[in-house]
Every structure is written in structure tokens, then in C-alpha cells.
PyMOL CGO cylinders between C-alpha atoms (Angstrom):
from pymol import cmd
from pymol.cgo import CYLINDER

trace = [
    CYLINDER, 108.75, 115.94, 129.45, 105.96, 114.14, 127.83, 0.3, 1, 1, 1, 1, 1, 1,
    CYLINDER, 105.96, 114.14, 127.83, 106.75, 115.91, 124.27, 0.3, 1, 1, 1, 1, 1, 1,
    CYLINDER, 106.75, 115.91, 124.27, 110.28, 114.33, 124.15, 0.3, 1, 1, 1, 1, 1, 1,
    CYLINDER, 110.28, 114.33, 124.15, 108.61, 110.91, 124.39, 0.3, 1, 1, 1, 1, 1, 1,
    CYLINDER, 108.61, 110.91, 124.39, 106.24, 111.75, 121.58, 0.3, 1, 1, 1, 1, 1, 1,
    CYLINDER, 106.24, 111.75, 121.58, 108.61, 112.95, 119.23, 0.3, 1, 1, 1, 1, 1, 1,
    CYLINDER, 108.61, 112.95, 119.23, 110.42, 109.27, 117.87, 0.3, 1, 1, 1, 1, 1, 1,
    CYLINDER, 110.42, 109.27, 117.87, 107.00, 107.90, 118.29, 0.3, 1, 1, 1, 1, 1, 1,
    CYLINDER, 107.00, 107.90, 118.29, 105.89, 110.67, 115.74, 0.3, 1, 1, 1, 1, 1, 1,
    CYLINDER, 105.89, 110.67, 115.74, 108.98, 110.06, 113.49, 0.3, 1, 1, 1, 1, 1, 1,
    CYLINDER, 108.98, 110.06, 113.49, 108.55, 106.46, 113.69, 0.3, 1, 1, 1, 1, 1, 1,
    CYLINDER, 108.55, 106.46, 113.69, 104.58, 106.61, 112.56, 0.3, 1, 1, 1, 1, 1, 1,
    CYLINDER, 104.58, 106.61, 112.56, 105.32, 109.13, 109.75, 0.3, 1, 1, 1, 1, 1, 1,
    CYLINDER, 105.32, 109.13, 109.75, 108.31, 106.44, 108.54, 0.3, 1, 1, 1, 1, 1, 1,
    CYLINDER, 108.31, 106.44, 108.54, 105.48, 103.72, 108.47, 0.3, 1, 1, 1, 1, 1, 1,
    CYLINDER, 105.48, 103.72, 108.47, 103.29, 105.76, 106.29, 0.3, 1, 1, 1, 1, 1, 1,
    CYLINDER, 103.29, 105.76, 106.29, 106.01, 106.95, 104.29, 0.3, 1, 1, 1, 1, 1, 1,
    CYLINDER, 106.01, 106.95, 104.29, 106.96, 103.50, 103.58, 0.3, 1, 1, 1, 1, 1, 1,
    CYLINDER, 106.96, 103.50, 103.58, 103.30, 102.17, 102.54, 0.3, 1, 1, 1, 1, 1, 1,
    CYLINDER, 103.30, 102.17, 102.54, 102.92, 105.26, 99.94, 0.3, 1, 1, 1, 1, 1, 1,
    CYLINDER, 102.92, 105.26, 99.94, 106.78, 104.79, 98.51, 0.3, 1, 1, 1, 1, 1, 1,
    CYLINDER, 106.78, 104.79, 98.51, 106.08, 100.72, 98.12, 0.3, 1, 1, 1, 1, 1, 1,
    CYLINDER, 106.08, 100.72, 98.12, 102.03, 101.55, 96.96, 0.3, 1, 1, 1, 1, 1, 1,
    CYLINDER, 102.03, 101.55, 96.96, 103.44, 104.34, 94.90, 0.3, 1, 1, 1, 1, 1, 1,
    CYLINDER, 103.44, 104.34, 94.90, 105.71, 102.08, 92.83, 0.3, 1, 1, 1, 1, 1, 1,
    CYLINDER, 105.71, 102.08, 92.83, 102.90, 99.51, 92.33, 0.3, 1, 1, 1, 1, 1, 1,
    CYLINDER, 102.90, 99.51, 92.33, 100.75, 101.96, 91.34, 0.3, 1, 1, 1, 1, 1, 1,
    CYLINDER, 100.75, 101.96, 91.34, 103.00, 103.49, 88.79, 0.3, 1, 1, 1, 1, 1, 1,
    CYLINDER, 103.00, 103.49, 88.79, 103.94, 99.94, 87.52, 0.3, 1, 1, 1, 1, 1, 1,
    CYLINDER, 103.94, 99.94, 87.52, 100.55, 98.99, 86.98, 0.3, 1, 1, 1, 1, 1, 1,
    CYLINDER, 100.55, 98.99, 86.98, 99.43, 102.13, 85.38, 0.3, 1, 1, 1, 1, 1, 1,
    CYLINDER, 99.43, 102.13, 85.38, 102.23, 102.07, 82.65, 0.3, 1, 1, 1, 1, 1, 1,
    CYLINDER, 102.23, 102.07, 82.65, 101.98, 98.10, 82.29, 0.3, 1, 1, 1, 1, 1, 1,
    CYLINDER, 101.98, 98.10, 82.29, 98.33, 98.55, 81.72, 0.3, 1, 1, 1, 1, 1, 1,
    CYLINDER, 98.33, 98.55, 81.72, 98.90, 101.47, 79.03, 0.3, 1, 1, 1, 1, 1, 1,
    CYLINDER, 98.90, 101.47, 79.03, 101.33, 99.06, 77.22, 0.3, 1, 1, 1, 1, 1, 1,
    CYLINDER, 101.33, 99.06, 77.22, 98.80, 96.18, 77.56, 0.3, 1, 1, 1, 1, 1, 1,
    CYLINDER, 98.80, 96.18, 77.56, 96.16, 98.69, 75.66, 0.3, 1, 1, 1, 1, 1, 1,
    CYLINDER, 96.16, 98.69, 75.66, 98.81, 99.78, 72.93, 0.3, 1, 1, 1, 1, 1, 1,
    CYLINDER, 98.81, 99.78, 72.93, 99.77, 96.87, 71.92, 0.3, 1, 1, 1, 1, 1, 1,
    CYLINDER, 99.77, 96.87, 71.92, 96.85, 94.78, 72.58, 0.3, 1, 1, 1, 1, 1, 1,
    CYLINDER, 96.85, 94.78, 72.58, 98.41, 91.97, 74.93, 0.3, 1, 1, 1, 1, 1, 1,
    CYLINDER, 98.41, 91.97, 74.93, 95.64, 91.19, 77.37, 0.3, 1, 1, 1, 1, 1, 1,
    CYLINDER, 95.64, 91.19, 77.37, 96.98, 91.58, 80.98, 0.3, 1, 1, 1, 1, 1, 1,
    CYLINDER, 96.98, 91.58, 80.98, 100.90, 90.40, 80.24, 0.3, 1, 1, 1, 1, 1, 1,
    CYLINDER, 100.90, 90.40, 80.24, 102.80, 93.92, 80.56, 0.3, 1, 1, 1, 1, 1, 1,
    CYLINDER, 102.80, 93.92, 80.56, 100.16, 94.78, 83.70, 0.3, 1, 1, 1, 1, 1, 1,
    CYLINDER, 100.16, 94.78, 83.70, 101.73, 91.42, 85.35, 0.3, 1, 1, 1, 1, 1, 1,
    CYLINDER, 101.73, 91.42, 85.35, 105.08, 92.56, 84.69, 0.3, 1, 1, 1, 1, 1, 1,
    CYLINDER, 105.08, 92.56, 84.69, 104.52, 95.87, 86.00, 0.3, 1, 1, 1, 1, 1, 1,
    CYLINDER, 104.52, 95.87, 86.00, 102.95, 94.57, 89.32, 0.3, 1, 1, 1, 1, 1, 1,
    CYLINDER, 102.95, 94.57, 89.32, 106.83, 92.78, 90.21, 0.3, 1, 1, 1, 1, 1, 1,
    CYLINDER, 106.83, 92.78, 90.21, 108.43, 95.47, 88.45, 0.3, 1, 1, 1, 1, 1, 1,
    CYLINDER, 108.43, 95.47, 88.45, 106.82, 98.26, 90.59, 0.3, 1, 1, 1, 1, 1, 1,
    CYLINDER, 106.82, 98.26, 90.59, 107.34, 95.70, 93.50, 0.3, 1, 1, 1, 1, 1, 1,
    CYLINDER, 107.34, 95.70, 93.50, 111.01, 95.70, 93.11, 0.3, 1, 1, 1, 1, 1, 1,
    CYLINDER, 111.01, 95.70, 93.11, 111.01, 99.61, 92.73, 0.3, 1, 1, 1, 1, 1, 1,
    CYLINDER, 111.01, 99.61, 92.73, 108.99, 100.54, 95.72, 0.3, 1, 1, 1, 1, 1, 1,
    CYLINDER, 108.99, 100.54, 95.72, 110.96, 97.94, 97.57, 0.3, 1, 1, 1, 1, 1, 1,
    CYLINDER, 110.96, 97.94, 97.57, 114.07, 99.38, 96.66, 0.3, 1, 1, 1, 1, 1, 1,
    CYLINDER, 114.07, 99.38, 96.66, 113.12, 103.04, 97.35, 0.3, 1, 1, 1, 1, 1, 1,
    CYLINDER, 113.12, 103.04, 97.35, 111.54, 101.88, 100.77, 0.3, 1, 1, 1, 1, 1, 1,
    CYLINDER, 111.54, 101.88, 100.77, 114.95, 100.37, 101.58, 0.3, 1, 1, 1, 1, 1, 1,
    CYLINDER, 114.95, 100.37, 101.58, 116.79, 103.69, 100.56, 0.3, 1, 1, 1, 1, 1, 1,
    CYLINDER, 116.79, 103.69, 100.56, 114.41, 105.29, 103.10, 0.3, 1, 1, 1, 1, 1, 1,
    CYLINDER, 114.41, 105.29, 103.10, 115.27, 103.07, 105.99, 0.3, 1, 1, 1, 1, 1, 1,
    CYLINDER, 115.27, 103.07, 105.99, 118.97, 103.30, 105.15, 0.3, 1, 1, 1, 1, 1, 1,
    CYLINDER, 118.97, 103.30, 105.15, 118.47, 107.25, 105.73, 0.3, 1, 1, 1, 1, 1, 1,
    CYLINDER, 118.47, 107.25, 105.73, 116.53, 106.56, 108.64, 0.3, 1, 1, 1, 1, 1, 1,
    CYLINDER, 116.53, 106.56, 108.64, 118.93, 104.67, 110.63, 0.3, 1, 1, 1, 1, 1, 1,
    CYLINDER, 118.93, 104.67, 110.63, 121.94, 106.79, 109.41, 0.3, 1, 1, 1, 1, 1, 1,
    CYLINDER, 121.94, 106.79, 109.41, 123.64, 103.83, 107.21, 0.3, 1, 1, 1, 1, 1, 1,
    CYLINDER, 123.64, 103.83, 107.21, 125.75, 105.20, 104.37, 0.3, 1, 1, 1, 1, 1, 1,
    CYLINDER, 125.75, 105.20, 104.37, 126.00, 101.73, 102.36, 0.3, 1, 1, 1, 1, 1, 1,
    CYLINDER, 126.00, 101.73, 102.36, 124.60, 101.91, 98.96, 0.3, 1, 1, 1, 1, 1, 1,
    CYLINDER, 124.60, 101.91, 98.96, 122.34, 98.94, 97.94, 0.3, 1, 1, 1, 1, 1, 1,
]
cmd.load_cgo(trace, "trace")
């Protein structure tokens, strides 16, 4: 009986871990791409800052899809 109570807790912890990686991965990819564009175009930090926001938006959209799949919602954003 104790294992049945742990399963939802472990699934919730796994979801929290996935959310962190999804958002951090999106921001990291945006920063990396922005940094590469800044070095290529010699523009300072313009594309890096834009990449932060684009990556954050992409990470938030991916997190929303992940949460929608976890809750069983079939609606698309």
C-alpha cells in the first residue's frame, strides 16, 4: 500500500524535473544561438538578449505542452 502512495509523488517529482530541463534547455539554446549570431555579426549582445526571450518563450510553450499531456488535456495551444 505504501508503494501506491509513492507513485503519484514520484510522477510529480519527475514532472517538475522535466519542466526545469525543458525551460532551461530552451533558454540555453536561445542564448547559445544568440551568442553565435553576435560573434558572427559582431553586434555586441543584441542577439543574445533576443535569444534569451525567444528561448524562454519556446521553453514556456514546451512546458505548457508537457503539462497539458500530464493532465490529459487534449486542447492545443
